[in-house]
N, C-alpha and C positions, 0 to 999 in steps of 0.2 A: 249442804251449805252452798256448794258450787252451783247446783241447779237453781237455788233461790236467788243467788246473785245474778245468774244468767237471765232471770225473768225481770230484773230491774230494767226499765226502759232507758234508752240512750239519753233521752232528755233529762232524766233524773240524775244520771251520772254527770252529764254536762253541767247541770245546775249545781251539783256538788263540787265540781272542779272550780266553777266561778265563785261559789260561796266560800270554799276553803281558801282560795287565793285572796279573796277580799278580806277574810278574817286575819290571814297571815300578814297581809300588807297593812291592815288597820293597826295591828299590834306593832309592826315594825316602825311605821311612820310616827308613832308616839315618841320615838327617840330622835326625831329630826327637830332640832331646836330652833332653827332659823333658815331662811333662804340664803343661797349663795350664788345662784346663777343670775347675777345682775348684769344688764338691767332688765333682762327678760322677765324675771319674776315680779319686779316692780311694775313694769308696764302692764302685764296681764291682770294683776290685782287692782291696779288703778282703773283699768278699763271695766273690770267687774264692778268695782265700787261706783264708777260713773253710771253704768247701766242701772245699778240698784238704786242709786240716790236720785238721779235726774232723768234716766232714760236716754242719756246722750252717750256717744262713743268718744270719750275724751280722756286725756292724760293730763293731770294738773290743770284742768279746765281748758285744755288746748285740744281742739278737734283733730283727730288723726284718721288715717285710712291705711289699708294694706295689711293691717294686723289681723290675726284670727278673730272672726266674729263669734264663732260658736263656742270657743273655749271660755272667753269672758262671760258669755251668756249662760254657760253651764255653772259658773261660779257666782253669778250675780245673786241668785236666791240666798246663797250662803251669806253674802255680805249684807243683804237686806235683813236677814234674820238675826244676825249677831252684831250688836253694837260694838262689843269689845273685839278688837282686831286679833288678839291672841286666840280667842275662842274661834273666830272666823277662820284663822289659819289652820287650826286643828280640824275644823269641819271641812275645809277645802281639801286637805290631805285625805280625809276619809272619802270624799267624793271622788278624788283621783283614784283611790284604791278600788272603788266599785267600777268606775268606767274602764280603767285599764284592764281589769280582770275580765271584762266582757270580750276581750280579744280572743278568748277561748272559743267563742261561738262561731265567728267567721272562719277560724282555723279548722274547726270541726267540719264545717260545711265544705270547705275546700278539700279536705282530706277524704271526706265521705264519698266524693265523686269518684275517687280512684282507689279507695281501699275499703276494707270491711269496717264494721262498727268499732271494734276494739282498737284497731290501729288509729282510727280517726280520733277516738277519745285520748289515745296516747299523744297524738299531735296537739290536741287542745291543752293537755297538761304541759307539754313542752312550751307552748306559747306563753304560759303564765309563769315560767321560771327563768326566762331569759334575763341576763343581768340588767338590762335596761328597764325592767320593772321597777328599778330604783327611782325612776322619774315620778312615781307616785308621791314621793316626798318633795317634789318641786312644783312651783306654780308655773309650769310651762306647758306648751301644747302637746308634748309627747304623750301625755296620758290619754288624751282624746284622739289624737291622730293615729295611734296604734290600732285600735279597733276599727276606726274609720277607713284607714288605708287597707286593712285586711278585708273589710267589707267591700271596698272598691275592687280589690283583686278578685273576690268571689263573683261579683257582678260581671267583671270583664271575662272570666272564663265561661260563665254562663252565656254571655253574648256570643263568644266564639263558638259555643256549642249550638246555640239557637239564634242565629243572626237575623231576627225579625224585629219589627217595630216595638213590641212590648219591652224586649230586653235592651234595645237601643235607647228607649226612653229611660229605662232604669239606669243604664250606663251614664247617660247625661246627668241624671239626678245625682248619682253617686259621685260624679266628677265635681258637680257644684258643691256638694256637701264637703268633699275633700278640700276643695279650694277655700271654702269658707272656714275650714279648720286650719289650713296652713297653705300659704301661697306656693310652697314647694311643689304642690300638686300640679302645677303647670307642666311639670315633667311627665305627668300621666297622659298629656295630650299626644305627644309623639309616640308614647307607648301604645296608646289606642290605635294610632294610625299604622304602626308597624307590626302589631300583633297578628293581624290577618295575613300579612306578607310572610312572616316567619311560619305561620301555620301552613300556608300553601307550600312553602319550601319543604317543611317536614313531611308533607303528604305527597310531594312531587306532582302536584296538580294545580296549575295556575287557574284552572276553572273553578277551584275552590274559593276564588276571590269574588265570584259573581254575586253571592248573597250579601256581600259587604258594600255593594255599590251605594246603597242609601247612606251608609256611614260616611263615605268619602264625599258624597254630595252635600250632606249636612255639614260636614267639616269645612268644605270649601265655601259654602254659603255663610257659615258663621265667621270665617276668617275675613271674607270680603265685607261683611256687615260691620265687623269691628274696625277694619281699616277706614271705611267710609265714615262711621260714627266718630272716630277720633279725629279724622280730617275735618269734619264739620265743626267739631268742638275746638279745633286748633290745638289738639294735644297729640303727643306721640303714643304709640302702643305701650311703651314702658310706663306711662302714667297710670295705666290700669293697675299697676302693682302698688300704688300709693306710697307708703313709707319705704318700700323696697324698690322704687322706680329706678334707682341708681344701678340695680342689678341688671336691668334690661338695656342699659346704655353700653356703648362701646368701651374699648380699652382692655380687652382680653388678649393675652398673649397665647397663641395656639400651642406653642411648646409647653408653656406652663400648665395650660389646661389639660393637656394630655398626660403630663407627669402627675398632676394631682388626681386625675381620673384613675390612672393606674394604681396610685397609692391607696385610693379609696376602695378599689376592687380588692387589692391585697389585704387591706385591713378588714373588709367585710368577710373575706374568706377566713381570716383568723377568727373573727367574732363568731361565725356560725359553726366553727369546729372542723373546718376543712372538708370533712366527708360530704356535707350537703353540696358544696361547690363541685366536688368530684362527681357527685351524682347528677348534677345539672349538666355538666359537660358530657358525661356519658350518655345522658338522655338526648342531647343535641346530636351527638355522633351517630346514634342508632335510632334517631327519631322516626324514620320511615316504618320501623317495625313495631312501634308503640300503638296502643289502643287510641281511638279517637279522643277519648276524654283525657288521657294522659298527654297526648300531643297538645291539646288545648291548654292544659295546665303548664306544660313546659314552655310553650310559646309565650304565655302571659308572664311567667316567671322570668324568662330570659330578657324580654323587652323592659320589664320593670327594673331589673338589675342594671341593664345597660343605661337606660335613660336616667334613672335616679342617681347612679354613681357619676354619670357624666355631668348632670346638673349640679350636684353637690361639689364635685371636684372643680368645676368651673367657678363656682362661688368661692370656694376656699382659695383658689389660686390668686384671687384678687382681693378678697376681704378677710381671709383667715389663714394666711400663709404659715402660721405657726402650729397648725393643727389639722388632723383628719377628723371628720365629724360623723361618727357612726350613729350619733343621736338622730340624724336624718335618714338613716338607712336600716336600722335594726328591725323595722317592720317587715323587711324581706326575709328575716330568719325563718319564721314559720312557713312561708311560701316555699322556701328551699327545703325545709325539713319534710314537707309533704312529699317531695320527690323521693326522699329516702324511704318514707313509709310506703310509697307505691312500689319501690324496688323490693321491699320486703314482701309486699302482697303478691308480687310476681315471682316469688321464690328466688330472689336475689340473683338475677341473671348477670353473668360476668364474662361477656365476650372478651377474649384475651387482650387483643391489641387496643381496642377503644378503652377498656377498663384501666389498663396500665398507663395509657397516655393521659387520660383524664386525672388519674391519681397523681401522676408525676407533675402535671401542670398545677394542680391544686396545691401540692406541697411546695413547688418552686415559688409560687406567688407569695407565700408567707415567709419564705426564707430570704427573699431579696428586699423585703420591706425595710425602710430606714428607721428602725426602732429608736435609735439614739436621738434622731431629729425630733420625734413627735412624743416621746415619753417625757412628761413634765406637767407643770401646773395646768395648762389648758386641757389636758386629758381628763381632769376631774369632772368637768361638765360635759365634754363633747366626745371623748374617745374611750368609752367604757371598756372596749375590748383590750385596751392597753393597760388598764389599771392593775389587773392581776400580775402582769409581768413587772410593773413598777413596784408592786408590793413585795415581791420576792427578789428585789434587786440585789440583796446581799447573798442570795442562795442560788444564783443562776448556774446552770450547767456550764462548766468551763469559763464561768464569768462573763458569758455573752448571751444576749437575748436570742439570737438566731439559733444557737446550738440548743438552747432550752426548748424553743419552738420546734426545732427539728426532732428532738426526742419524743415530744408529745405527739407531733404530727405523724411520725413514722408509726407510733403505737396505735393511733386511732385508724390510720389507713391500713395497717396490717390486719386489724380486726375486720375492717370493711372488705379487704381482699380475701381473707382466709377463713372467715367464720363459715361453718356449714350452713347451707340454705335453710335447714329446718330450725336453726338457731339465729337466723338473721335478725330477728326482732331485738337481739342484744344490742345491735348497732344504734337504733334510736333510743333505746334505754340508756346506753352509755352517754348519748348526747344529753338526755334529760339530767343525768347525774352530773355531767360536766358543766352544764349551765347552772345547776344549783350550787355546785362547788365554787364556780367563778363569781357567782352573785355575792358571796360573802365579802371578799375584799372590796368589791364595788360599793357595797352598802356600809359595812362597818370596819373596813380596813383603815390603815393610817392615811391613805389617800382617797378614802371613800366618801360617800355623801354625808354620813353622820359627822365625820371629822371636819369636812368642809363647812357644814352648817355651823358647827361649834366655833370654828376658826373665824368665820365671817361675823358671828355675834361678838366674839372677843375683839375683833377689829372695830366694830361699830358701837357696841354698847356693853362692855364687859362689867359684870358685877352688879348691875341694876336690873330690876324687873323690866321685861321687854316693853311694857306699856307705861314706863315711868313718867313720861310726859303727860299722858292722859290722866294719870293719878294726881299729878301736881297742879294741873291747870283746870280751873272751873269749867263746867259745861257751857257751851256756846262761845267760848273764846277760841281764837286761832293763834297758832304759833308760827311766826315767820322763821325761815331757816336761811342763814347766810353761809355760803360756801366760799372760802378764800383759797382753797387748794392746799392749805397747810396741815389740815387734819386728814385722816383717812376718809376716802369717799364713802365708806360704809357708815360713817357717823351720820351722813345724810340718808342714805338708802335704808339702813336698818331702822332708824328712828321713824322715818316716814312710813315704812311698811307696817309697823305695829301700833302707830298712834294716830287716831282720827283727827286729833286737834292740830296736827302738823298741816300747815297750809302752804302758802307760796314759798317757793325756793328761789333765792337770789344768789348771784355769784359776782365776784369782783373781777377776775381775770379770764378764766375759762370755766364753762359749765362742767358739771360732773360728767364723767364718761358716759355717753349715750343718753344724757339727760334730755328730757322733752319738757317744754313749757317753763323753762327757767328764765329768769329776768336778770339782765346784767345791771349792776349798780355802780356808781362812781362816788368816791369819797371826796367831799369838798375839802379844800385845804386852806382857804382864805376867808376872811370876814367873820361875821358873827355866827355863821353856820358851819364853821370849820369842824370837820369830823363827821358831819351828817352825810348819809348816803342818799343819793337821788337816782331815779330811774332814767332811761334814755330820753324821757320827756321833761326832765328837770324836776319831777315831782318827788317830794320827800316820801320815805317809806314809813307810813303810820302803822304801828303795830303795838299791841299791849304786851305781847310776849315774844321772845326770840330765842332760838337755839343757836349758840355761837361757839366757835372754837376759842382757844386761849389767846389767839392773836387779835381778838376784838373785845374791847371793854367799853360798853356803852354807859350812858347815864341811866342808872337804875340799880336794882338789887338782884342778887342771885337767889332764885327759888330752889333750885336743885342743881347738883353738879356731878359729873362723872370724873372723878379724880384721875382715873387711869389714862383716859384718852384726852383729857383736858377740855371736854365740852361742858357747857353750862347753859342752863335754862334761866333766862333773865326776865324779870318784870320791869319793863322799860318805863322811864320817867319822862319820855319825850319820843321824838322820831328815832328811827334806827340810826345809830351813829357809832363811831369808835373814837374814844379818846386816846387809843393806843397806836403807836407807830413802831414798826420793826424794820430795820434795814440789815442787810448782810445775809439774808436767807433766801435760797432759791425756791421756786415753786414745789420742787420734789423734796423739800425739808432739809436738804443739805445746806450747811453754812460754809462761808469762806473762813478766813483766819479771824475776822472780827465781826461781831454782831452788836447792834445797838437797839435797846428797847426803851421807849419813852412813853409817858402817860400825861396827857393834858389834864388840867383841873384836878391835880393830885394833892392829897393831904397826907401822903405817906402810908407805908404799909410793908408787906413782905411779898417778894416775887420768887416763885419757885419755877425753875425751868426743868423740863424733862428731856434728856438727850440720850443718844446711843451712838456707838461706833459701828463700823462695818468691817467684819473680818475679811472680806474679799479685797479690801484696800489697805487695812492696817494690821500689823502683826504685834505691835506693842501698845501699851496704854498711852492715852493722850491726856494732857492736862487742860482742864477748863477753869478759867479764872473769871470771876464776876466782881465788878466794883460799881458802887453808886457814885455819881458825880457830885452829889451834895456833900458839904463839909461834914454833916452829921450822918452820912451814909456809912456803909461798911463794905468789907471785902469778903469773898469766900472763894474756895477752890476745891476741886475734886479731881480724881483720876478716873478715866473711863476706859475700862478694859475692852479689847476688840472681840467681844462675844455677841454683840447684838442686843444685850440686855439693857433695859432702860435704867438710867441713873438720874436722880433728882438732886438739884442744887438750889437751896434757898438762900436769899440774901435780902437784907433790909434796905429799903429805899426811902429817902426823905426828899421833900420837894425843894426845888430851887427855882424861884420865879414862877411858882405854881405848876412846875413840871417835874416829875420824877424821871430820872434817867439811869439806866444800868448798862454798862459796857461789858461785853464778854470777849475773851480772847481764847483761841484754841491753838495748842501746839502739841505735836507737830501737825502739819497739813500734808496733803499728798495730791499729786496730779494723776488721775486714772490713766491717761494716755501714756504715762511713763511707767506706771506700775502694773497695769493689767494688759496682757498681750491682746492685741486686736481692738482695744478701746480707742474711741475717737473723742472721748470726753476730755477737753483740755482745761477744765476748771481746777482751781486750787481749792480742795475740799477739806473741811474740818470734821464736824459732827452732824448727825441728824438732830435738829431741834424739833422735837415732836409736839411739845405743848408748853404754854406759859400759864401759870396759875397766880393770879393777883389776889391778895387778901388785904383789903384796906385796913388801915388803923382803926380800931374800935374806940 
């Protein structure tokens, strides 16, 4: 049997690894109910739909630039093939599973340069069990960028090995492909420039730079050409980034950038399991004694780690200060693991001083990381290396993150330092098992992807089929969406994601977070058109159907309704309008002590409000009273416990002068600045008014 297995060619084993990974991920992504990384997932599916439908690169019919070109192009055939967006979502996840599993191939090629066939296959297997394979369940560029970035790394080390024109041309092509996948790849440019310098340093021969003169000449020429081109166009270099042009502008604080860079290095060290980081530093310390091929790999790995963490750290310091983002760095994991595999291939050399120093630094980095600052909601999409620790929050060693990390870190480093050379393969095998174990909470844990998808669906469209709008509206019709800020943003994002008939998105005060192509509207308050919404040009919004939250009641009839979140699909009897007026509620749904609801052209009916308290501000139940102003109206009251659970209060309302009015009072109220340490919110707050449901008299 052993001899028969030995005769199986490497390509067959590699194909098996890719195939098994795809089948596993295909099975797992079936449990992913909905997207949750908004607005990224909305943007890339919109771009894919735009390419499929019209061949244009647009979001909500608005042309954009700077976003990935290749990932939407990858998904476009899916959206061209499937009219039903629920089916298209399933097919897109299957596509992600195939593409991301292909990361095994460039990892094998990287490893095969410095190890034997079996260790290279082990590296390929490790590449497809990293926790970030969970991104197969999201419509984000990670699925494509992972194999593309590893492919770039392979071309880079091959160019360092053979710095001639053929591999230089391949390197330029790989860079273009990487940039077309994600603009983050601009960080690969300084990596290309500094890799030969580090290689020469490792070889202690500056003459080793001579073959790379064409690279620097080409780079200088390209830089001058871009500067001249942008000057002629009257544009800045940052404009080349399109939607991300703001990233290239000034405003960075050097101290903040360095802090975030170090935090990203520390978290990357944690993500890869500490040992690969120790192996990289050991290789740098003893680089002169390494083989040429291993020197080339170490040089490429080191510059990619440095420039990628610096770029991501700089971005986070200004635009994402509440998170570290290993979603942009996990492609480095297989590159670092290859160094461990090469160490095994060389019979696990451990020169005493460099080995102990590199191990100590690798451990220290993960011990000083500020876990409390970064473990929280943003980690769900961006910091997968922190999710396992968040998951065991109630079972930490000595109740602290760093002590838990210390115990695990000492254990894996002890194995790395003490395992006999003939059993050194156990170290990468342990990394394989570790990645597999950590993948479970990332995917299916309480803070994992599956739970996040279910939670997002519950926020945006709980209880109804995901394509409920397409089912309710005839083909060829378009549904306008009005965002007032009173409902959850996912009521827009989720329904647009799964329903083709959802068209233009309008807003009253502020667009949805990250929204593109949304149109602001204003509600007229005087004259014959009182209540009608108009766009910035004064044009009324003509639509046959509209998706509205409970704060907007137009002239028309309800076709379908989501009772839980208060959204309704209306068949309009005229232009988009609202007969409803609400005062006393802030944009974040908090009320003050009094709220007034009124409805023009009202014939009477029943109003049900859905509210909730906030346990961070209140410790006792609050009283909510409702009363109609009409003589024939009624009163109602309920107590709302400080649990965060929604409570509904119905009340009858009769017209007075053609208008129905209901007044609400909330007692007690509280001022957050007086109740919550550190709060600067000086408002007098009552309850969260989540939804109003009006049922006209029949």
